N, C-alpha and C positions, 0 to 999 in steps of 0.2 A: 981737778974739781972743787969748784969750790962749793960749801954746806949752803944747802938752800937758807934760805931767812925765814924769820918766823913774822907773821901779822896777829898780834892778838887786841878781840874786838872786846869788849868788855860795854855794853849799858847801865849806866847807874846815875843813882839822883843823891848817891850817897857820898859826902868827899873823903870819910874815913874809909867808909868800905872798896872804893876806887884805889886810895892809895896803899892800902895795905895787900888788896889782889898783885896793884901794880909793881909794889916792890917785890912782891911774891913771884909772878914773872921776870922782875929785871932779875932778881939771883937765878932763876933756871937758866936762861938765857946770856949767862955771863960770858960767855965763850962763842958768842954766836950772833949771827946780824938779827934784830930783831926790834922791831916797831909795838907799840902799844895805843890804841886810837879808843878812848872814851868817849862815849853817846853819851850825853847827858840831859837829852831832850826827847829819847825816841816817843812815837806815838805808840809803837809797841814792840816788841821784842822783832818781832820780825818787821819790819819796817827800821829797826836800830841796826840791825843786823847784815843787812840790805846796804844802806845808806855806808855802813863801815866797808864794805864789801867792795864797794866800787872805790874808795877809798886806798885801798892796801893794796902794798907792793909786793908783800913776802910769797915765797914759793909753798909754803904751809901755813893755814889759818885758825887759828885757834879762836872760838865760841864760847866765852867764857862769862858764869854768872859772877857779881862779885861779891860773895860769899864763901868760897874757897880757896881752902891752902895745899899744893901739892910740895909733897915732902918729898922729891926726887931726885937729887943731885942728876942723873944720868937721864933726866927725863927729855931733854932735847934729841940725843943721841937716839933712844929708842924709839922717840915719835918718828923721827926723820928715817929710821930704818924699816919701820913699821909701816910707813905709806909709800914705799916703792913697793909693797904687794898689797897693799888695801888701799881705800878713797876713801874712806869714812872710818874713825878710832872714835869713841867714849870711853867712857868708866864702869857703864850700869845698862845692859839693856834686853831683849830677846831673841831668839830664835824664831820666835811662832807670835805674833800678834793676832791677838785676837779681840780686844775692843780698843777703844781708848786711854786704855789704862796696861803702859808696857809689862808689868809685872802681872798680869793675871794673868797669863797660862801657867803659873806656877812652876816650880821644879819637875825636869830637867832643863824644860826651855830660858829660864831668866839667869844670867850670868851678870859676874860683877863684884867687886868689894871697894865699898863705900864708908869710911866713918861720920857719923853724926854726933850731934850732941845728947846726952841724954840726963838733965839736972846737971848737975857738977861731973861726970865723969864722961867718955865716950862712948858711944857702941859701933862698932864694926860689924858691919853685914857683908857676906860672902855668902854669893850662892855663886853654884858651878864653875866651877873653874875649866873644866876640863874643857879644850887642850890646854894646859898653863903654854906661855902666861898670856897667850890672848885668842882668846874665845871667837871663832870662823863663825861666816852663816849666820850672821846676827840679820835681822829687818829691819828692825826700830832701838835708836839710842837713847836716855834720856839727856836731856839738854846741861847738867849744870856743869860741863866741860862737852864742846866737841871740836875736833881737828878733824881737819879735812885736805885736801888738796885743792888750793886754788882755784885750780881750773873747774875743776866737779865741783868744789861750793858757787861757782859763777854759774853753771852751767845748770844746776837744782833750782837752786834760789830758794827764800823763803816765803811764802807765799803771805804777804801782808793785805791782801783783798780778804782770803776770807778767815787769817785768822792776825785779826786786826786789834789782838789784846794780847794777854802774856802767860797764855796757855796754848799747849800741843802744837804751836810751833817747828818745837824739837821731835816730835814723832810724826809731823808730816812730812818734815825734809829728808829726816833719815828714811821714813820709808818709801816718800818716791823716791829716791836713790834707789834704794833696795826695787823699787819697780822696775826703774829702768839699767838693770844689771849691775848697779855700782856695787862692790866689793865692801863691806864693813865686819867693822870687830870691835870688842871688849876688852880692854888691859887690864889684865887682874894682878897684877903686881906693880903696881906703881901707889905707893899713898898717897892715898887726897881725902882732907876731910872738907865737908861740906856743912854749912850752919843752919841748914833748913830743911825743911821735907817737903814742901810743896802744900798747897791751900787747893783740896779739892771741895770748893763750896759750889754752888748754884750759879756763877760763871763757868765753874770748868767744868761742868758739866751740859752750858751751852754750847761751851768751842767743840764738846767731847760728841754733840750731835752734828757739827760741822763736819767735823773732821772724819766719823760714818757716812755721811753722806755725801763726803766725797769719795774715800776708800773701802767703803764695807764691801763692796766687791773681790776685793783683792784680799780680806783678813782671812784668818784660818779659825772659820765660826764653831766648828768641829767640837766636841770636848778631848782635852789633851791630856795623857796620863800624867798625874802625880807622882814623882820620883821622893821616896825616903830621903829627908833633911839627913840623918844620922851619917856622919862622919864625911859631914863633905867639908867642914872647915880643915880637917886631917890633908886637906889638897892643897893646903898653902901654906908653903912651906914657912918654917919656923913663925907657927900664927898666933902661939904665945907671945915670944920676943916680939913679933910686927906691931901688937895692939899695945905694946907697953913702949915700945917706940913712938908709936903714933902720939901716945900719950903727951908723952916729955917734949916732940917736936914742938909740936900743936900749941902748948902751955909754955913752952921755954922758949920758941924761937918763931919768926915771923911777925913778931908784935903783938900778937890776938889772946885777951885775957880772957879769963873763965866767964862765958857766957856773956862776951860784947857781942858776939855774932848771933847768937841763938835768936 
C-alpha cells in the first residue's frame, strides 16, 4: 500500500517567508510524495485555504502559517499514522472551548508544546501533555498549523463568508469539525517554532463577536477548574535537552537568523 501523499497549503505575501517555509516542508517530506500550494493573493485565510483545498491532490492536507519551522525528521510518519486515528491534528488547542480565545479555559484543559521568539532567546510553552504524545478529545485547535485528512477538510471547509479576514478561521474550522463528531488531537512531541504570537486587536475582537454569534450555544461557558501548573514540564521527556536542541536547530539549520521572522 502506497504511503498517503501530503498537500501543504500556505497563504503568504512574503517571498522570503514562503521560501523558508517551503524549504522546511521539502526537508520533512523528502521521502514521501508531496506538493506545496502557495496562495499569494488570499482575500482571507479562509478563502485562501478553501482555494488551495480545491486544488490539492494529497490525502493529507497541511494548512500552514508562513512563519513556522518544524524540526522532526519523523514528522511525515507520525502524522500519517496518527491521522489513521484522528481526523484533524494541531500543535496547540483545548479540550474545553469557552470563548473566542482557545487558551482561556487554562489548565488542565489546554494542551500543546510550541516555541516562540523571546528577544534573542526562545521561549518554549508546554501545556498539559497528558496523555503523551497526542492529547485526545480536543475541541478547538490553534491555526499555526492544522493537519487534516483531505476528505474531512473538504467536508468541513473554511467559512469565508463570516470569517472574511485573518482571525478565528482556525477555531471556527476545528470547532465546527468537533461539533459534527470529528476526532481532534494535539501533538506534543513534534518540535515546532512559531515566529509570532497573534494580534488580539479590535479587528480580532470583531471576529470574536462573529465567532460567538455562530457557536455560543455549543461553548462550555461554565467556570472551569484551574490545575496547578507546577510540574507540568516534567511530563515532557528530556525537557531541558529539548529546549537546547530546538534553539540549536532553529538558529543553525533551516536558514532562520535571529529575529528575522520575529
